[in-house]
Every structure is written in C-alpha cells, then in structure tokens.
LUMBA-15196 format. One record per residue (C-alpha): y, z, x; chain. Coordinates in Angstrom, 2 decimals, decimal comma. Each point is the difference from the previous one (the first is absolute). Layout:
<rs>
{{Y; Z; X}; "A"}
...
</rs>
This chain:
<rs>
{{-18,98; 12,46; -2,94}; "A"}
{{0,62; 1,46; -3,16}; "A"}
{{-0,52; -2,68; -3,30}; "A"}
{{3,00; -0,84; -1,30}; "A"}
{{0,13; -0,14; -3,44}; "A"}
{{-0,27; -2,60; -2,34}; "A"}
{{3,18; -1,20; -1,16}; "A"}
{{0,79; -2,55; 2,34}; "A"}
{{1,05; -0,76; 3,44}; "A"}
{{0,32; 2,46; 2,10}; "A"}
{{3,15; 2,34; 1,10}; "A"}
{{0,52; 1,14; 3,39}; "A"}
{{-1,10; -1,37; 3,11}; "A"}
{{-3,27; -1,22; 0,62}; "A"}
{{-1,71; 0,87; 2,72}; "A"}
{{-0,89; -1,52; 3,15}; "A"}
{{-3,45; -0,18; 1,36}; "A"}
{{-0,70; -1,69; 3,23}; "A"}
{{-2,29; -2,61; -0,20}; "A"}
{{-2,73; 0,76; 2,54}; "A"}
{{2,45; 1,99; 1,53}; "A"}
{{3,10; -1,61; 1,87}; "A"}
{{-2,29; -3,27; 0,61}; "A"}
{{3,41; -1,71; 1,07}; "A"}
{{-0,23; 1,76; 3,24}; "A"}
{{-2,87; 2,04; 0,24}; "A"}
{{-4,08; -0,77; -0,04}; "A"}
{{-1,04; -0,12; -3,69}; "A"}
{{-1,62; 3,11; -1,05}; "A"}
{{0,51; 2,55; 2,65}; "A"}
{{1,22; 2,77; 0,50}; "A"}
{{3,31; -1,39; 2,07}; "A"}
{{0,60; -2,22; -3,11}; "A"}
{{0,07; 2,79; -2,57}; "A"}
{{1,85; 2,59; 2,06}; "A"}
{{2,14; -2,58; 1,19}; "A"}
{{0,87; -1,18; -4,17}; "A"}
{{0,48; 3,81; -1,02}; "A"}
{{2,93; -0,06; 3,02}; "A"}
{{1,26; -2,78; -1,37}; "A"}
{{0,72; 1,59; -3,59}; "A"}
{{-3,59; -1,06; -1,50}; "A"}
{{-0,73; 2,42; -2,84}; "A"}
{{-3,83; -1,43; 0,89}; "A"}
{{-1,92; -2,41; 0,79}; "A"}
{{-2,62; -2,50; -1,03}; "A"}
{{-3,67; -0,03; 1,69}; "A"}
{{-3,33; -1,64; -0,22}; "A"}
{{-3,08; 1,52; 0,38}; "A"}
{{-3,82; -0,66; 0,48}; "A"}
{{-2,78; 2,42; 0,39}; "A"}
{{-1,56; -1,28; 3,63}; "A"}
{{-3,78; -0,01; 0,54}; "A"}
{{-0,15; 3,86; 0,82}; "A"}
{{1,53; 0,68; -3,02}; "A"}
{{3,54; 0,52; 0,85}; "A"}
{{2,84; -0,43; -1,90}; "A"}
{{1,85; -2,83; 2,72}; "A"}
{{3,81; -1,24; -0,47}; "A"}
{{-0,27; -3,87; 0,47}; "A"}
{{1,22; -3,04; -1,63}; "A"}
{{-2,80; -2,66; 0,51}; "A"}
{{-3,29; 0,15; -0,21}; "A"}
{{-0,15; -0,69; 3,91}; "A"}
{{2,19; 0,72; 2,98}; "A"}
{{0,34; -3,41; 1,74}; "A"}
{{3,63; 0,05; -1,37}; "A"}
{{0,70; 3,63; 1,06}; "A"}
{{-2,23; 0,54; 2,87}; "A"}
{{-0,76; -3,51; 1,30}; "A"}
{{-3,74; 0,46; -0,59}; "A"}
{{-2,09; -0,68; -3,06}; "A"}
{{-1,31; 3,58; -0,96}; "A"}
{{-0,94; 0,60; -3,35}; "A"}
{{1,38; 2,95; -1,81}; "A"}
{{-2,82; 0,42; -2,48}; "A"}
{{-2,23; -0,32; 2,71}; "A"}
{{1,26; 1,82; 2,93}; "A"}
{{-0,70; 3,78; 1,19}; "A"}
{{2,98; 1,71; 0,09}; "A"}
{{-0,58; 0,69; 3,80}; "A"}
{{0,18; -3,66; 0,25}; "A"}
{{3,61; -0,92; -1,84}; "A"}
{{1,74; 3,20; 1,98}; "A"}
{{-0,80; -1,95; 3,02}; "A"}
{{2,40; -2,59; -1,12}; "A"}
{{3,51; -0,78; 1,04}; "A"}
{{1,68; -0,95; -3,26}; "A"}
{{3,75; 0,59; 1,39}; "A"}
{{0,20; -2,62; 3,17}; "A"}
{{-0,27; -3,31; -2,14}; "A"}
{{3,49; 1,64; -1,25}; "A"}
{{2,15; 0,94; 3,29}; "A"}
{{-1,34; 1,70; 3,17}; "A"}
{{1,52; 3,13; -0,91}; "A"}
{{-2,62; 0,51; -3,37}; "A"}
{{-2,80; -0,23; 2,47}; "A"}
{{-2,59; 2,07; -0,55}; "A"}
{{0,54; 0,97; -3,48}; "A"}
{{-3,33; 0,24; -2,00}; "A"}
{{-1,33; -1,06; -3,40}; "A"}
{{0,61; 3,82; -2,16}; "A"}
{{-1,47; 1,75; -2,60}; "A"}
{{1,46; 0,27; -3,53}; "A"}
{{-0,28; 3,86; 0,29}; "A"}
{{1,36; -0,44; 3,22}; "A"}
{{3,06; -1,18; -1,45}; "A"}
{{0,40; 1,95; -2,93}; "A"}
{{0,08; 2,72; 2,34}; "A"}
{{2,96; -1,82; 2,48}; "A"}
{{1,96; -0,96; -3,32}; "A"}
{{0,53; 3,74; -1,83}; "A"}
{{1,95; -0,79; -3,49}; "A"}
{{-0,24; -3,31; 0,16}; "A"}
{{-0,61; -2,57; -2,57}; "A"}
{{-2,91; -1,70; 1,11}; "A"}
{{-1,51; -3,62; -1,52}; "A"}
{{-3,55; -0,18; 0,66}; "A"}
{{-1,25; -3,59; -0,27}; "A"}
{{-4,03; -0,23; -0,88}; "A"}
{{-1,40; -2,76; 1,96}; "A"}
{{-2,99; -1,94; -0,83}; "A"}
{{-2,11; -2,91; 0,98}; "A"}
{{-2,86; -1,13; -2,43}; "A"}
{{-1,89; 2,67; -1,54}; "A"}
{{2,21; 3,45; -1,01}; "A"}
{{-0,01; 2,67; 2,12}; "A"}
{{-0,72; 3,15; -2,05}; "A"}
{{-0,21; 2,15; 2,88}; "A"}
{{3,23; -1,10; 1,08}; "A"}
{{1,76; 1,31; -3,42}; "A"}
{{-1,82; 3,43; 0,23}; "A"}
{{1,33; 0,77; 4,14}; "A"}
{{3,51; -1,57; -1,33}; "A"}
{{-0,11; 2,88; -2,33}; "A"}
{{-1,30; 2,16; 1,53}; "A"}
{{2,00; -0,56; 3,09}; "A"}
{{3,52; 0,02; -2,56}; "A"}
{{-0,74; 3,81; -1,64}; "A"}
{{-0,97; 1,29; 3,07}; "A"}
{{3,19; -0,64; 1,45}; "A"}
{{1,36; 1,21; -3,53}; "A"}
{{2,10; -3,25; 0,39}; "A"}
{{-1,08; -0,60; -3,84}; "A"}
{{3,52; -0,11; -0,92}; "A"}
{{1,26; -2,15; 2,66}; "A"}
{{-3,04; -2,32; -0,12}; "A"}
{{-0,10; -3,89; -1,80}; "A"}
{{-3,08; -1,57; 0,11}; "A"}
{{0,20; -3,94; -0,36}; "A"}
{{-2,27; -2,82; 0,29}; "A"}
{{-0,71; -3,91; -0,82}; "A"}
{{-3,74; 0,52; -0,63}; "A"}
{{0,38; 1,55; -3,86}; "A"}
{{-3,51; 0,91; 0,80}; "A"}
{{0,83; 1,95; 2,76}; "A"}
{{2,71; 1,84; -1,81}; "A"}
{{-2,26; 0,32; -3,01}; "A"}
{{-2,17; 2,56; 2,40}; "A"}
{{2,61; 1,79; 1,23}; "A"}
{{1,20; 0,57; -3,88}; "A"}
{{-3,41; 2,08; -0,80}; "A"}
{{0,13; 1,65; 3,13}; "A"}
{{3,55; 1,25; 0,45}; "A"}
{{1,29; -0,34; -3,78}; "A"}
{{3,06; 2,38; 1,52}; "A"}
{{1,28; -2,18; 2,95}; "A"}
{{2,21; -2,73; -1,32}; "A"}
{{-0,88; -3,86; -0,02}; "A"}
{{1,74; -3,36; 0,41}; "A"}
{{-1,28; -3,32; -0,46}; "A"}
{{0,86; -2,79; 2,31}; "A"}
{{0,02; -3,69; -0,98}; "A"}
{{2,40; -2,63; 2,09}; "A"}
{{0,44; -3,75; -1,33}; "A"}
{{-3,12; -2,54; -0,05}; "A"}
{{-1,75; 3,21; -0,87}; "A"}
{{-0,16; -0,72; -4,24}; "A"}
{{2,15; 3,19; 0,42}; "A"}
{{0,88; -0,33; -3,76}; "A"}
{{-3,93; 0,71; -0,93}; "A"}
{{-0,12; 2,29; 3,17}; "A"}
{{3,23; 2,00; -1,17}; "A"}
{{-1,64; -0,36; -3,55}; "A"}
{{-3,17; 1,64; 0,64}; "A"}
{{1,07; 2,67; 2,41}; "A"}
{{2,32; 1,73; -2,26}; "A"}
{{-2,19; -0,37; -3,18}; "A"}
{{-3,14; 1,35; 2,16}; "A"}
{{0,82; 1,72; 3,31}; "A"}
{{3,26; 1,78; -1,87}; "A"}
{{2,09; 0,36; 3,17}; "A"}
{{2,77; 2,14; 0,92}; "A"}
{{1,75; -3,65; 1,70}; "A"}
{{-0,05; -3,62; 0,22}; "A"}
{{0,22; -1,07; 3,73}; "A"}
{{1,53; -3,83; -0,19}; "A"}
{{1,04; -2,50; 2,46}; "A"}
{{3,27; -0,35; 0,28}; "A"}
{{0,54; -3,51; -0,77}; "A"}
{{-1,61; 1,06; -3,30}; "A"}
{{2,38; 2,83; -0,93}; "A"}
{{2,75; -1,30; -3,00}; "A"}
{{2,51; 2,19; -1,94}; "A"}
{{-2,36; -0,60; -3,30}; "A"}
{{-3,45; 0,46; 1,51}; "A"}
{{1,67; 3,34; 1,76}; "A"}
{{1,47; 0,88; -3,80}; "A"}
{{-3,70; -0,23; -1,23}; "A"}
{{-1,48; 1,69; 2,71}; "A"}
{{1,89; 3,19; -0,81}; "A"}
{{-0,06; -0,39; -3,59}; "A"}
{{-3,66; 0,19; 0,73}; "A"}
{{0,76; 3,55; 1,56}; "A"}
{{-1,12; -1,60; 3,43}; "A"}
{{1,61; 0,78; 3,43}; "A"}
{{1,03; -3,67; 2,26}; "A"}
{{-0,83; -0,09; 3,23}; "A"}
{{0,82; -3,32; 1,28}; "A"}
{{-1,20; -1,22; 3,52}; "A"}
{{1,31; -1,41; 2,72}; "A"}
{{3,58; 0,29; 0,11}; "A"}
{{1,72; -0,35; 3,41}; "A"}
{{3,68; -2,14; -0,16}; "A"}
{{2,63; 2,06; -1,48}; "A"}
{{0,33; -2,27; -3,19}; "A"}
{{-3,18; 0,38; -1,12}; "A"}
{{0,46; 4,13; 0,58}; "A"}
{{3,50; -0,21; -1,87}; "A"}
{{-1,83; -2,23; -3,10}; "A"}
{{-2,94; 2,05; -0,36}; "A"}
{{2,66; 3,35; -0,35}; "A"}
{{1,80; -1,92; -3,00}; "A"}
{{-2,61; -0,27; -1,71}; "A"}
{{-1,65; 3,43; 0,04}; "A"}
{{-2,81; -0,38; 1,80}; "A"}
{{-2,02; 3,38; 1,12}; "A"}
{{-0,42; -0,80; 3,25}; "A"}
{{0,48; -2,49; 3,16}; "A"}
{{-3,05; -0,67; 2,76}; "A"}
{{1,77; -1,41; 2,70}; "A"}
{{-0,72; -1,13; 3,26}; "A"}
{{3,38; 0,64; 1,12}; "A"}
{{0,62; 4,07; -1,07}; "A"}
{{2,99; 0,27; 1,60}; "A"}
{{1,72; -3,40; -1,63}; "A"}
{{-1,83; 1,11; -3,45}; "A"}
{{1,66; 3,95; 0,36}; "A"}
{{3,45; -1,81; 0,71}; "A"}
{{0,10; -1,70; -2,98}; "A"}
{{-1,37; 1,97; -2,05}; "A"}
{{2,55; 2,68; 0,91}; "A"}
{{2,96; -2,44; -0,43}; "A"}
{{-1,22; -0,79; -3,87}; "A"}
{{-1,84; 2,86; -1,31}; "A"}
{{1,32; 3,28; -1,64}; "A"}
{{0,57; 2,13; 2,15}; "A"}
{{-2,97; 3,01; -1,03}; "A"}
{{-3,32; 1,77; 0,60}; "A"}
{{-2,88; -2,76; 0,92}; "A"}
{{-2,78; -0,15; -2,08}; "A"}
</rs>
C-alpha cells in the first residue's frame, strides 16, 4: 500500500480489502475465502494471526476454535498438527467441508501481488515471538511492499515496529475504546503509516485531519453500497469489507479511473 501525500484526502480509488476474505459467503480466514475475495475483485485481504503452541503463525480470529470448528481448542496452546485436524469450513456450508486453518506463509504464497493486512492478535501479555515471526515470514515471501501490519494492542505493535521498521503498520481502534487517546498515543509513539478506524468513527472532519497528518485511512468494516460510497467521497485509502464484490462495484461506480494504490 503506497503512502499518499499529506496534503489532504487521497485522490483516485480506494483499495478494497476483504475482511477475513470473502467472509459473508465463505468460511472466514481460510484459503477458500481469500481466493474467493480475489475472484470478486478485491485488491487484497485482511486477516488475523496468532502463534500456535508449536510456534507457527496461523491465521484465525478468535483465541479458540469454538465458533469456527465447534470445538474449544486454544490457538496458543495447540500444536499445528492439532489445529490442522479441525474442519473450519463445514459450519459455513457443506461445500467448504475440509477447509483448514492456514499458515500465514501459505496465504502470502497463494496471493502473489495482493495487498495483505495482517492483524496481530493478543490475549494478555504481548508475544514478542509473534512480531519476529511475522516479520520473518513477510520478508521471506518478498511481500514487504504489499503488507501492512495492524493491531489493537499498542504494545504488540510497538514490538513489531522494533523488529520490522521497514514494514508498514496501522493502528486499529474502535468506538468505546477511548479511541481518541489510543489514536493520539499510537500516532505520536508508533508513527504508523495508517489509522484503521471503525466505520462509525469516520467523519469528513476526521478523515481530513488524518490525511493532513500524512496518514492513510483504512476503514473497517463497510458492507452496504451506501457506506462504501460515503467512504469513497471522503477519500479514504482502503475499505475493509466482508462483501468484496459489493464494495468493488460501489468503488468502480464512484471513484475516478486510474491505477489502484
């Protein structure tokens, strides 16, 4: 994701990032969902990572697999072999039976050229090894220029900045999280490339202020066409969505033609 100028809202079309893949119709955070998102015109994907009990970086949102696999297996305690046994597809639809929890390395390999927003997850104390491993995997995949690493956990993001200063970062924040304080600390201390605000926090005034600070504005999660159209008019940098086909159609209608960032 290229850094836009600091003179105001971005010009041209925002990129479309599929939230956990095409998660409105495919099992979230699976290779099937990521491939489907790209087929629907996404520029890339947003995904979540943990380090499992045997040290590998796996793609999964929740700290356990109750919701995705129907079994309460803790990601950070389970071995990769245990996690690979789980079916995380059939609860979405029978045709996805057999989908497995992927490795970050597998996703980067499966989506050459795609923008990948890697969200670092945490549960309690930050895991320094997660930051190191994600940095290593991104660099080994030669994906530094197409990845941005984000987190709600400012300590985790600070660790990542220390080990990987060349990889872009974004500060995540949501309503009800004292977001103004988090935003202030994140921007002043971590010096990220982007802010990743929740949709309901995004106003014309805030987008103007973020852009004037030289920050990209990557918004989550916009699914309705009217939401996407509003964000296009505000000049955000990226739209994170569960419905990439809908978002792509709305962006194409409103944004001027030209190269995507």
